[in-house]
C-alpha positions in Angstrom: 88.2 96.2 123.3 89.0 99.7 121.5 85.7 101.1 120.2 85.2 101.4 116.1 86.1 105.7 117.0 89.3 105.0 118.1 90.3 102.6 115.5 89.2 104.7 112.7 90.7 108.1 114.0 94.2 105.4 114.3 93.6 104.7 110.7 92.9 108.5 109.8 95.9 109.3 111.5 98.1 106.5 109.3 96.3 108.2 106.1 97.3 111.8 107.5 93.8 112.6 106.1 92.3 113.2 109.8 90.5 116.7 110.7 87.9 117.7 112.8 85.6 118.2 109.9 85.5 115.1 108.3 82.8 112.9 109.4 81.8 109.4 107.5 79.1 109.5 105.5 78.4 113.0 105.7 76.2 115.2 103.0 78.8 116.0 101.0 78.8 117.8 97.5 80.2 116.2 94.7 82.4 118.2 92.1 82.1 117.0 88.1 84.0 117.3 85.2 83.4 120.3 83.5 85.4 120.0 79.9 84.2 117.0 77.1 88.4 116.7 76.4 89.5 113.5 77.4 91.2 113.0 79.9 94.3 110.7 79.8 96.8 109.2 82.4 99.9 107.0 82.0 102.1 106.5 79.4 103.0 104.3 76.6 101.2 100.3 77.0 99.6 101.8 80.0 97.7 104.9 79.3 94.0 105.1 80.2 90.9 107.6 79.4 89.6 108.9 82.7 85.8 108.6 83.8 84.8 109.9 86.8 81.7 108.9 88.7 81.2 106.4 85.6 77.7 104.6 87.0 74.5 106.6 87.1 73.0 105.6 90.1 69.5 106.3 90.4 68.1 109.8 92.7 66.6 107.3 95.3 69.8 106.1 96.3 73.2 107.8 97.5 76.7 105.8 98.5 78.3 105.7 101.9 82.4 105.1 101.3 82.2 103.1 98.4 84.6 100.0 99.0 84.9 97.4 96.5 84.2 96.3 93.0 83.9 93.4 90.7 82.7 92.8 87.1 80.9 89.2 85.8 81.6 87.1 82.8 78.7 89.9 81.1 80.7 93.2 82.0 78.3 93.9 84.6 79.9 95.7 87.6 79.2 95.0 91.1 79.9 98.0 93.9 79.5 97.7 97.2 79.1 100.2 99.8 79.0 100.4 103.6 75.2 101.0 103.0 73.3 103.3 105.2 71.8 101.1 108.2 69.6 104.0 109.2 68.1 103.8 106.1 65.2 101.0 104.8 65.5 99.9 100.8 68.7 101.0 101.1 70.8 98.1 100.3 74.6 98.0 100.1 75.4 96.1 96.8 74.7 98.1 93.0 74.8 96.7 89.9 75.1 98.4 86.7 75.8 97.0 82.9 79.0 97.7 80.9 77.8 101.1 79.8 77.7 102.3 83.7 73.9 101.6 83.5 72.1 100.7 86.5 70.3 97.4 86.5 69.6 96.5 89.9 70.3 96.9 94.0 70.5 93.6 97.1 72.1 93.2 99.7 70.3 94.9 102.8 71.7 92.0 104.9 74.9 94.2 104.7 73.5 97.6 105.4 75.6 99.5 107.6 78.9 97.1 107.0 79.5 96.0 103.6 83.0 95.9 102.1 84.4 93.1 100.0 82.6 91.9 96.9 84.6 89.2 94.4 82.6 86.7 91.7 83.6 83.4 90.8 82.4 80.8 88.5 81.7 77.5 89.7 80.5 74.4 87.2 79.1 77.1 85.1 77.1 79.7 87.4 78.4 82.6 88.6 78.6 83.5 92.5 78.6 86.3 94.3 81.0 86.5 97.4 80.4 88.9 99.7 81.6 89.9 103.3 80.6 93.2 105.8 82.2 94.5 109.1 81.3 96.6 111.8 78.3 95.2 113.9 77.5 92.9 110.5 80.8 91.0 111.2 79.6 88.2 108.4 80.2 86.5 104.6 77.8 84.9 102.1 77.6 83.2 99.0 74.8 85.0 96.3 74.2 84.4 92.8 74.3 87.0 90.8 70.5 88.2 91.4 71.5 88.5 95.2 69.5 84.8 96.7 72.1 84.0 99.5 73.4 80.0 98.8 74.9 80.4 102.3 75.4 83.1 105.3 78.2 82.7 108.2 80.2 84.4 111.1 83.0 84.3 112.8 84.7 81.1 113.1 84.6 80.3 116.1 87.0 76.7 115.6 90.3 78.7 114.9 90.1 80.0 118.7 90.9 83.7 117.8 87.6 85.2 118.6 85.9 86.1 121.6 83.3 84.2 123.0 79.8 84.8 121.2 81.3 86.5 118.6 79.9 84.4 116.0 76.0 84.8 117.7 76.0 88.1 118.9 77.9 90.4 116.6 78.3 94.4 117.7 80.0 97.0 116.7 83.6 96.4 118.5 86.9 96.4 117.1 89.7 94.3 118.4 92.0 91.9 118.1 89.9 89.4 119.3 87.3 90.5 116.6 85.6 89.1 113.6 85.8 92.2 110.2 86.3 90.5 107.1 87.4 92.7 104.1 88.3 90.4 101.1 88.2 87.4 99.8 91.0 85.0 97.2 89.8 81.7 95.5 91.3 78.9 95.4 91.7 75.7 92.7 90.2 73.1 94.6 87.5 75.1 95.4 88.0 76.8 98.5 88.8 80.4 99.5 90.3 82.7 101.2 88.8 85.2 104.0 91.5 88.0 105.5 90.1 89.2 108.6 91.8 92.7 108.1 90.0 94.7 110.9 89.8 92.2 113.2 92.5 89.8 114.1 94.3 90.0 111.5 94.4 86.4 110.6 93.7 84.9 106.7 91.2 81.8 106.9 91.5 78.9 104.6 87.9 77.3 103.6 87.0 74.5 101.6 84.6 74.3 98.8 81.9 73.3 100.8 82.7 76.7 103.2 83.8 74.8 105.9 86.8 76.1 108.0 90.2 74.5 107.7 93.0 76.5 109.1 94.4 79.9 109.5 97.7 82.0 109.0 98.9 85.1 109.8 98.1 87.4 113.3 98.9 90.2 114.5 102.5 92.3 114.0 105.2 94.1 111.9 105.8 92.0 108.9 107.1 88.7 107.7 104.1 86.8 108.1 102.2 89.3 110.6 100.1 91.9 109.7 98.9 95.0 110.6 95.4 95.7 109.1 95.9 92.9 106.0 93.0 94.4 104.0 93.3 92.8 101.1 94.2 88.9 99.4 94.4 87.6 96.1 96.3 84.4 94.2 98.7 85.7 91.9 99.4 83.1 89.5 100.1 85.2 86.6 102.2 83.5 83.6 105.8 83.2 84.3 105.3 82.9 88.3 104.6 80.2 90.9 101.6 80.8 92.1 101.3 82.1 95.3 99.1 84.5 98.0 99.4 88.3 98.0 98.0 90.3 101.2 98.0 93.6 101.1 99.5 94.5 104.7 97.5 97.7 104.5 99.4 99.4 108.2 102.5 98.3 107.5 102.9 99.4 104.3 103.8 96.0 102.1 102.6 93.2 100.1 103.4 90.3 101.8 103.6 86.9 99.4 102.9 83.3 100.6 103.0 80.2 99.6 99.9 78.1 98.6 100.0 76.5 102.4 100.6 80.0 103.8 104.2 80.1 104.2 105.9 83.6 104.3 108.4 84.3 100.9 108.9 87.7 100.9 107.9 91.4 101.4 107.5 94.3 98.3 107.8 97.9 100.2 107.1 101.4 98.2 103.2 101.4 98.9 100.7 103.9 100.7 98.3 102.2 102.5 97.7 99.3 99.8 94.3 98.4 100.2 93.4 95.5 97.7 95.1 93.1 94.6 94.1 92.3 91.4 95.7 90.9 88.2 95.1 90.5 85.0 97.4 88.8 82.2 100.9 90.0 83.6 99.5 92.6 85.3 98.9 93.1 89.2 97.0 96.5 90.3 97.1 97.7 93.8 94.5 100.5 94.7 96.3 102.3 97.7 94.8 104.8 99.9 97.5 107.2 99.8 96.0 108.7 96.3 97.3 106.3 93.5 96.7 103.1 91.7 99.7 101.0 90.9 100.3 98.9 88.3 103.2 96.0 88.6 104.4 93.5 85.8 105.2 89.8 86.3 108.0 90.9 87.6 106.5 93.0 90.1 108.5 96.3 88.7 106.3 99.3 88.6 105.1 100.1 85.2 102.6 102.7 86.1 100.9 105.1 88.9 97.8 106.2 88.0 95.9 109.3 89.1 98.9 110.3 91.9 97.7 113.2 94.2 100.0 111.7 97.2 101.4 114.8 97.9 98.2 116.6 98.7 96.3 113.9 100.3 98.6 113.2 102.5 99.4 116.4 103.5 98.3 118.9 106.1 95.3 119.5 104.4 94.4 116.0 103.4 91.3 115.8 105.9 89.9 119.0 103.8 90.7 116.9 100.3 89.0 113.7 101.6 86.1 115.7 102.7 85.3 118.5 100.2 84.9 117.0 97.2 85.0 120.6 95.4 88.9 119.9 96.2 89.1 117.2 93.8 91.5 116.9 90.9 90.0 115.5 87.7 92.4 112.8 86.8 93.3 112.5 90.4 92.1 110.0 92.8 92.0 111.1 96.8 91.4 107.2 98.4 91.6 104.4 96.1 89.8 101.5 98.2 89.5 98.9 95.5 90.2 98.2 91.7 89.5 95.7 89.1 89.9 95.1 85.7 87.0 94.6 82.8 87.7 92.1 80.3 89.6 94.6 77.9 92.3 95.7 80.5 90.0 98.4 82.1 90.3 99.2 85.3 87.3 100.3 87.9 88.1 102.3 90.7 85.6 102.4 94.2 87.3 105.6 96.7 86.6 105.4 100.3 85.1 108.9 100.6 82.2 110.0 102.1 80.3 110.4 99.3 81.5 107.8 97.7 82.7 107.8 94.1 83.4 104.8 91.4 85.8 106.1 88.4 86.3 104.0 85.0 90.1 103.8 83.6 89.6 103.0 79.8 92.3 101.1 78.3 93.8 102.5 75.4 97.2 101.2 75.2 
């Protein structure tokens, strides 16, 4: 099996951001905005005020590659970062109120591999669905205080994983390994779990958390994937409900019926990492330095924080690793984006120091 370092080097090469000086988790120094003037991006109905490093993380904690974000009904923001497995009492999930003030932290069981996080209301109560990769290789359902409802490992009944992948998880990468990255929710109470760094399959579970089926696998498109990193159910008004998968290394979105039948491919992205909808909008964070908004016809209506030319250029690795090179209003590596209740957007970036920005909707 390929070692994690090899897989990471391949990924960094794909982003054009590799350099000898980039080390995940290195103690970089953050740049801060010097001006008090509002920083506005977008135009027309799609204008946003940018607030970089919006949440106030307590001094005793530090980010390690912020990965995903989610908002609950009360407007609280949940941020999952990879977490530092070697540090005691340094969990992978942080919660902030609607003003960015820290509330609580939990998720020690995901430290070193924290990745995906989504929120769903079930019979009047909200729950977190969390997944972790690296040596953790697990996914779980929690309440909003961090108490575990259930926790699972590789679905061996799918027939696609190496022996003992569910009982002896190790930091081993490969197409017969389990490296879950994100969730999507089904109307029947079930959910979809995408194995974005492992076997490249989408797994379907019922409302009890029992495995049902899977589709996908490794390939160059049209139902096959190269790092199917993000997933969402697109049920925007005027569209037939369907599953959208961010086929990251193929630089595309793939659409499927709710039964998992391939429908179409949408091109024009740079390592699309995840997806979410709000009203008629679909947001796609792209690791190639921008956040794209599409309307209900999947026409691009805005591309926010675009710094693609610099980040994918020859000095891209230096930019990722040196926050002094980051530019206000520009993104480096958007890894996830989610909508607030008013259409504002929270963006988590895959940088060693972590960064979470708020795009306050103005339009």
